[in-house]
N, C-alpha and C positions, 0 to 999 in steps of 0.2 A: 172143198168148194172155194175157200178163201185163197188157196194157192192158185187155183185156176183164174180167179178174179185178179190176182196180182199180175199174172202173166198177161191178162187182157188189159192191164193198166187201169182197172176200175178199183182204185185204192180205197175209196170211201166205202164201197160195198164190202171189200175184203176186210176192212177194219171192223165193220159191223158184225160180220160172221165170226171173226176172232174174238170180239168182245162177248158175243153170245156163248162161244165155246168156253171162254174163261169163266163165265157165270155158271156153267154146268160143272166145270172141273178146273179150279184155279191152281192145281198142283203140277201142271205140265209145263216145264220151262220152255220148251220149243214154241208153245203158243205165245208166251210172253215175248220171246225173242222175235217171233214173226211180227207181232203187233208193234214192237219197238222199231223194226225196220220200216214198216209202213208209215208210222208217225214221223220217222226221220225224213222219209221221202216227201211227206206232206208238209214238212217244215214245222211240225208240232213238237218242238224240241223238248219242252218240259215233260210232256207225256212220254216221249221217246226215252228220256232219262229214267223216268219212273218204271217203265216196262223193262228196260234193260237191267235196272237194279234188281227187280224182282226175279228176272231170269238168272242173274248171277247168284242171288241168294239160294235159288233152287238148284243151280248147277254151277258151282264156282269155277269149274275148269273150262267153261264156255268162252273161248277167246273172242268169238264173233260178238258176243254180248258186250264184252269189254270195249271192243272196237266201236260198236254202235253208240254206246254211252259216251265214249271219247269224242266221236264225231259230233254228237249232240251238244256236249259241253263246249266244244270249239265254237259252234254257232252261237251258244249262249255267252261267249267271250270269257268262259272259265278256262283259261289257257293252261294253268297248272293242273287242274283236274283232268283236262283232256290229255295232257302229256303223261300223267300217271296211268290213266286207263289204257292208253295205247302201249305204254311200256309193259303193262300186265298182259295185254293181248299178245305182244311179241314174245313174251316168256313162254306162253302156251303154243304159239305158232310163229316162228321167225320169218315165215315166208308170206305173211299177210302184207301185201303191197300197200293196201289202203292204210294200214296201221303206221307204216314208215312215213307215208305222205302226210297223214293227219298229224303225227307227232312233229314232223318237220315244220308244218304250218304253225302249230302251237309254239314251238321253240322260236320260230321267227318273230311271233308276236311278243314273246318274252325277251327278245333281244339277244338270244344265244346263237349268234351267227355261225359259230364253228359247229355247233350241234346240228344246225340246219344242213350244212354241207355234208356232214357225216351221214345223216338220215337220207338225204337225197342220193348220195352215192350208193347206199345200200338198196334203195328203191330202184336205181338204175341197173344194179347188178341183177335184179329180178326181172326188170323190164327196160332194156337199154334205150328204147326210144319213147319212154313215157313222157308225154308233153308236160304235165304238171310238175314232175320231178325236175325236168330240164329247166322249166321256167323258174321254179323256186331256187334251184341251184344258181341259175343266172342272177336272180335278184340278190342272193347271198354274196356272190362274187362282186356284184355291183356295189354292195355296201362296204366291201373291203377295198374299193377303188380299183378293182381289177376289171375295168370297163370292157376291155377288148375280149377277154375270156367270157365275161357275162353276156356280151352281145352274141357270141358264137352259140352259147347254150340256148339263148332265147330265140335266135334265128332257127335253130333246129326244131325247137318246140313249135314255132309258128308254121313250119312246113307240114306238121301233122294236124295242128289245131290253129287256124288263122286268127281266132278271136280270143286268145288268152291275154287278159288284161295286163298281168304282170310282165309277160314277155314283150308285149307292145310297149310298155313303159320303159323297159330297159333298152330296147332297140331305139326308141325315140331319144333317150338320153345319150346313147352312143352317137346318133346322128348329130345331136346338138354339140357334142364334144368335137366331132369332126367338121363342124361348121356347115353341115348340110341342113341349113335352117328350114328351107321349105319342106324337106323330107321329115324333119323333126316335127314340124307343125302337123303334117299329114298323119304321122304315126300317133301323135298325141291325140288328135281329133278322133281317130278310130278307137283308140283305147278309152277315151272319155265316154264316147257313145256306148261302148261295150259295158263299162263298169256301171254307167248310169242306166243300164237296161234299156238302151235304145234312145235315150234322150241325149241330144248332142250339146245343147247349150246349158244355160244356168237352170238350176232346179229350185223350186220354192222350199223344199224340205229334203233332208237326207235321212229321214226316219226309215228304219229297217235295214240300213247299210251296216255291215260289220266294220269293226275298227280297221281291219286289213283293207277293206274296200275304200274306206275314207282316207287311209294313209296313201294308198296307191293313187287315188283320185286327186288328192291335194298335190302330190308330186307331179302328176300329169299337168295340172293347171299351171304349176310353177314352171315346168319345162317348156310348155307352149308359150307362156309369157316371156320367158328368157329368149326364146327364138324370135318372137315378135320384137322384143326390145333391141336385139342385135340387128334386126332389119329396119330399125327406126320406126316401127309401127307402135308408137307410144300409147295410143288410145286402146288398141287391142291388148297390149301388154298389161295396162292398168286393169282392164276388165278381167283378164285371167288371174292376175294376182289377187284381186278382190274376191274371186270365187274360192281361192285357196284359203283366204282369211275367213270366209263364211264357214268353212269346214273346221278351222282351228284358229280362233281369235287370240289364243295365247302364244302364238308362234312369233317371236320377235323378228325373225328373219323375213317372214312374209310382210310384216309392216314396213321393214326397211326397203323391200322391193317396191311396194306401192309408193313410198316416199321418193324413190328414185324415178319411177314413172311420172309422178306428179312434177318433179323438178324438170324433167325433160319436156313436159307439156306446158311449162311456164306457170306453174301454180306453186310459188314459193311458200305461201302460208300452209297449203295442204301438205307439201313435202315436209316442212318442219314439224307439222302436227303429227304426221305418221311416223317420222323418224323419232320424235320424242316419245311416242307411245312404244316404239320398239325398245328404246333405251330404258323406259320405265319397266318393261317386262324383263329385260335383260341388260343390265348396265355394262356388260362386256360385249355388246353387239357392235363390233367395229364397223360393219357395213353401214349401219344406221348413223353412227357418229360421222363417218366419212361423207355420206350423202348430206347430212345436215350441215357439215362444215362447208361443203361446196355451195349449198343453197345460201347459207349466210354470207359467204364470200361474194356471191352474185348480188346480194342486197347491200354490200358495203359494210357489213357487220364484221370488221376485220378481227377484233380481239376474240369474240365468241367463236368465229370460224377457225382461228388458229388454235384455240384451246380444244375444240372438237377434233380437229385433225391430229393434234398432238396426242390426245387420248387414244385415237384410232391406231396410230402407229405404235404406241406403247403396248396396246393389246395384240396387235398383229404387225410385227416389224417387216413382214413381207407384203404388206398392202401397198402396192405401187401408187395407185391413184390417191390414197390418203397422203402419202409423201408428196405427191404432186400438189395437192391442195395446200398442204402446209408450206410448201415452197412459195406458192403464189401469195398466200396470206402474209408470210413473214416478209417478203419483198415489199408488199404494199405498206407494211408497218415500219419499214426502214431497217429491219433486222437482216442486213445483207448477208452476213456470215451464216446465220441460221438458214436463210433461204437457199444459199448455195449448197449447204450440206444436205438439206432435204431434197433438192433437185437432183443431186448426185445419187442419193439413195434410190429415188424414183427411177432414174434412168438405168441404174445397175439392174433393177428388177424388170424393167420394161422400157426398152429403148424407143418405143413408138408413141410416147406421150408428148404430144406437141406442146402442151402448156408447161410441162417440166423443162423442155428445151428453152422455151421463151423465158421462163422464170430464171433459169441459170444465165441466160443472155442478159437479162436485166441486172442480175447480181454482178456479173462481170462488167457491165457498163458502169455501175456504181463504184466498182473497184478500179476504174480507169483502165480497163482492158477492152478497148473498143473492137480490136481485131477478134478477140475471143467472143465478144458479144455478137458480132456479125455472123461468125461461124455457127453459133448456137441458134440464133434466130433464123438463119437460112435453113437449117435442118428442120426447125419447127414448121416453117412455111412449106417445106417439101412434104411433110406429113399432113399438114392442114393449112391450105392456102387462105383459109378464113380466120386464122389465129390473129386477133387484133393485137394482143400483147407483143407478138413477134414483130409485126410491122412497126409498132410504136417504139419498141426498144431498138430495133435496127436503125430506125430513123435517128434516134439519139446517138447511136454509135457512129453513124456516118457524119453527124454534125460534129462530134468530137474530133474526127479525122479530117475535118474541114471539107468533106465531100457534100457541100451544101445542096447541090442539085439532087443527088441521090437521097439525101435526108428529106428534102421537100417531097420527093416522089413517094417515098415510103410513108411519110406522115399523111400524105393525101389519101393513100389507100386505106390507112387506118381510120381516117376521118370518114371515108365513104362507107366503111363497115360499121362504124359507131359514131354517127353524126351528133349525138347528144353529149359527147364527152368534152368537157371544158379543158381537161388536161391534154387531150389529143390536139384540140384546136390551138392551144398555147404552143405546143411543140411545132405544129405546122406553121404558126405565125413566125416563130424564131427561125425555122429553116428557110422559109421564103424570104424573110428579111435578109438573112445571111447570103442567100443566093441572088440578091439584088431585086427581088420582086416586092418592092416597098408597099405599093398600093394594096396588093393582095394580102401581104403580111399584116398590114394595119387592119384590113377588114376581118381577117382571122382573129386578131387580137380583140376587136370589138365584139365578135361573136362569142369568144371565150369568156369575156367578162359578163356578157348577158346570160350565159349558161350557168355560171357559178361565180358570183361576185365575192364569195368567201374563200376562194382558192388563190393562194399567194402567187402561184406560178403564172396565172393568167395576167395578173397585174404587172408582173415582171416582164412578161413578153410584150405587153402593151407599152410599158415604159421604154423598152428597147426600140420598139417601132417609132415612138415619138422622138427618141434621141437621134435615130438615124435620119429622120425627116427634119432634124434641126430644131425641134420644139423642145427646148431644154426644160421649160417650166412644167409642161405636161408630163414630161418624162420623170421629173422629180416627184410630182404629185402621185403618179402611178406607182413609182417605186416606194414612196412613203406608205401607200396602201399595202404593198407586198410585205414590207418590213414590219408594219404594224401587225399583220396576220402571222408573220414568221420572223421574229427578231434575229435569228441566226442565219438568215437567207443571204449567203455570200454573193450570189450572182446579182441579187437586187441591190446590194450595197455597192458592188462594182459599177453597175449601170448608173446608179444615182451619182456615183463619183464622177463618171464621165459627163453626166448631165450638168453637174455643178461646174465642171471644167469648161463646158460649153458656155455657161453663163458667166464665166470669169471668177467664180467663187472658189479659188484654188485651195484655200484652207479647208473648206468643207469637203472638197473633192479628195484632198489628201487623206483626211480623217476617214472617209468612207472606204476608200480603196485599201488603206492600211488595215482598217478593221476587218475587211474581207480577207486580206492575206493572213491576218492573225487567226481568223476562225478556221480557214481551210488552206494552209500554205501549199499542200500537195496539189490541189486542184489548179492552182495558178501555174504550176509547172506543166502538169499533164495536159490540161485543156488548152494550153497555148493562147490564153486570153491576152488582150492588149491593155489591161487595166493598169499595168505598171508603166505605161508610157505617158503618164500625166506630167504637167509642168512641175519642176523641182521647187522646193521651198526656198524662199529668199533668206539671206543671212539675217535680216531684221526679224523674221519670224522665229528663227532658231534662238536669237538673243532673248526674245520675249519669253520663249519657253524656258530658257535657262534661268531667267529672273524669277519666273513663277515657281520653278523647282526649288531655288534657293530660299525663297520666302516660305514655302511650305515646310522646309526642313527645320525651321526655327520654332521654338515654343513661345507662347504669348507670356504676358506679365504674370499670369496666374499659374505658369508652368503647365499649361494644358497642351497636350500633343494632339494635333488635328490629323488623325490617320486618314479619313476620307479625302481631305484636301491633298495630302501627300500622294495618295494613290492616283488621284486625278492628274496631279502635276506630272507624275512619272509617265502615265499613259500619254499625256500630251507631249511630253519630251520625247518619248519613243517615236511618236508619229512625226515630230518635227525634225528629227535627225540630230538630237543632242548627242554629244560624244559618250562613248561607253564608260569612260572614266567617271564622269559626273553621274551618269545613270547608275553605275555600280555603287557609288557612295550613297545615293538616295535609296537604292533598294536595300542596302545593308541597314541603314537607319530605319527604314520601314519595318524590316524584320524585327529589329530591336523593340520598336514601339509596339508592334503587335504582341510580342512576347511579354512586354511589361504590362500591357493592357490585360492580357490573360491572367497574369499573376495578381494584378490588382482586383480583378473580378473574383478570383479564388480567395483573396484575403477578406472579402465581404461574406464568405460562406459562413454558415452557422455551425459547420463541422470543424472541430479542432484539427483533425488529420488533414483536411483540405488546406487549411491555413498554413499548417507546418510544411506541407508540400510546396505551397506557393513561396514560403520564405526560403526553402532550399533552392528553388528555381531562381529567386532573386539573387542568391549568393553566387550564381554563375555569371551575373551581369556586371557591368561597370558600376563603380561606387556611386557616381553622380546620378545614375538612373535609378539604382536600387535603394539608395539611402532615404529619399523622401517618403516612400510608402512604409518602410520599416519604422522610421521615426514616428509616423502617425499611428502605426499599430501599437508601439510601445506606450503611447499616451492612453490609448483606449482599451487595450487588451487586458482581460482579467484572468484568463486561463494560464496557470504557471508554465506548463510545458511549452505553450506557444511563445511566451515571453522569453523563456530560456533559449529556445531555438533562434529567436531574433537577436538576442545578445550574442550568441555564439557566432552568428553570421557577421555581426558588426566586428567581432574580434577577428574573424577571418579577413575582413577587408583591411584592418590595421590602420585606419585613417584617424588622426587626432580630431578631425572635423566631427567625429561621432561623439566626442566627450559630452557636449551639452545634452544629447539624447540619452546618454547613459546616466547622467545626473537626474534627468527626469524619470528614468526608469527606477532609480533608487527611491525617489519620492513615491512613485506609484507602488513599489513593493512595500514600503512602509505603511501606506494607506491600506494595502491589502493584507497586512500582517504576514508578509511572505519573507521570512528571514533568509531562506536559501536564495530567493531572488535578489535580495539586497547584496548578499555575499558574492553571487555570480557577477552582478553588475560591478562590484568593487574589483573583482579579479580582472574583468575586461578593462576597467578604468586604469588599474595599475599596469596592465599589459600595454595599453596605448601610451602611457606615460613612461614606460620602460622601467618600472619599479620591480626589478627581479626579486630583490630581498623581501619585499612586501608579499609577493605572490608565494614565495617559499614559506614564509611565516604562516600565511593563510592555509597552505597545503598541510603544514605540520600540525596546526592547532584544530583544524575543522574536522567534524565528525561525519558530515553529510558526504556521501560518496559522489554525488553529482557535482558538488563544489570542488572536491578534490580532483575529479577528472578534468574539470574546467581549468584548475590551476596547472595541472600537468600539460594540458594543451597550450595554455598561455606561455608557460616557461619555454616551450619549444620555439615560440615566436619572438621571445625577448632575448636579445643578445647584448644589451647595453649594461654597463656597470652601475653601481649605486650613485657615483658622482654624476654620471650623465642623467640618471633618473632625477637626482636632486635639481639639476639645471633645468630639466624639462618642467618640473613642478614649479620652480621659481618663475619660469617664463609664463606658465599658465596663470600664476598668481598675479603677475603684472598685467595680464589681460582682464583682470577684474573678477576672477572666480571667487575671491574671498569677500566680495562687496555685496553680498546679499542677492546676487542674481541667481535665481534658481536654488536658493537654500543656503549658499555661502558657508561660513564657518560652522554654523550650527549643524549643517548637514554633514560636514567633514567629521565633527566631533561625534555625531550619532553613528556614522559609519564605523569610526574607529572603535567605539564602545561595543557595537554589535559584533565586529570581527573578533574582538578579544573576549567575547562571552561575558562582559561585565553587565551589572544591572543597569537598566535604562534610567536616566534622570527623571525626576517627577514630572516635569512638563512634557517630556516625550511619552511617558506612560499615559498621561491624561489624553494626549493626542491619539495615542494608539487606541 
């Protein structure tokens, strides 16, 4: 009776009869197997698994019971259990078609794509036109990026069963790939309605859906959204992407898609929020980084935009639009070389990116290649006539080529597309002024300053307008504002120089124009400016600069060297046309003063090694410059090694003018109880006096190796005989060395005693 009820499709009554039969005799495996099948058909999967398990216990060779349990486990999302049971069923009966299909579906959920292909092929050997096998094989091929072969399989499946969700999804993806966007939307819509069991739009809940259903469904929402996105239906695209996120909120790619849609809809805050969520979920999501970079670029956040774009291309070097965004951001940041490299990379990957062409045009403009800039910007405008950057950069290139009318026309188009840009209005102002449209140019300059008073370029343009209209004072004021905002603004310096010339202040005019040439000498040649046609400096002005230079090269009564004054004097002399001979001497002296100042700074260091390094550096300079700081150091220094190096350097100089300093060093060594220091000073003293025999005697008698080495070095520098040495000593005595100045005879006696290793006199011992 149960079998008859099954044929009549009265499954509830059939299950009741089988249950009663099992109560009467639970040892019959076929009854358990039949109730398992009924429960599977009624989607009572837990009961189906229990009945199939009991049937297998009673009859282990029953392949159909293994199959039913595997099918039930598949619905319970136990994919490994389902795969194992289907394998067991196929061991007993390799021709069980449903076993191959069920195992293929389980393997698909486990991600074993190659196993899916193998199982589907075996199923198709048994049933060549089996729609589920064709659809699953098509999906497997699709996952291997063999979209064309996948579409063929799925199209065959749909010929037999037009409502197979998997097959419809693959066909839709193929149409999307072939840019049949309307067809892709139609196929996705049919598939979504089918998978959602007749519901076409959004659903409140996805309870009861299998994981496979949800995976297919989210893919369909995304594919339909992609098609809408390419058709510029941004609101519809956002809706579809949001449905995919409802199914899987942890998919970073889905969040990056909603960010892209929000960016296209003009919602930068929402776009950045969604892209940031994508990056939080997956820090390697290059799509989210690229979209966030472009959004930030549109908001003027150049540094974060460049950083996001740089990360995106590092993660995916083949991401053309990320390279494009990086090119634009780098150009706006003034990184011309980086911008050009990024633009080249973008265009190698995709030659249809208008912004990349415009960015490379801007980079070429900044590298003074206006012809190349015009070619790139023209290509950008061919691809996108609404590309503001291309109109703007081409206007600048025409201006550099002195095609002022063309420059004004391009800048006017850019201004019509983006009327709130102060930078565009400034360029339009300059172009119209150069084309002779003075009144219009001045009006453009006024509008530019009202749009952004903190932009140096707009004040420069306004200053140029005032200059051309003969208003020198206003021109100077406007250029002052520009230079205050950007001190290295060469063009503003040049225009202010022209304005000063107009006012008769030729000295200021020359200073500005020369400063501009010094900052950017190439631009003065390439851009063909007329700033070098200002009045020449008078002879009187040159003489005044020469006198200032000569005064700055002298030291004051306290032997103080005024380095800033000399730097300023040299700058003024360069601007005034002073001869290179005089400038060369001043520059050489400035280098010496700077070197000396550096050494003096090191001599004040608390580290002995740094002071010794400074003394060595002083030894390479002229005696007149090096001697004063060394002399001061010998008076104050307490570290023996530093004092020894200073004495050695004085010996290297070989100037008798150092003798008083050496006497002072001897006294210092005595106070410090530094016997070696006194002996080294004596050696240098004898060297400077030419007393070769005294040095030899010191070298023979002394035990300290450092003193002996100093004696050997000094002997190489002394070539006079004893008679000459005696004459030098007599000459020194006549100058008053014995008269108590700096120690006199007592000091000489003390030095002699110490050098001969004799006991010190009592008064010296007390002093010690």
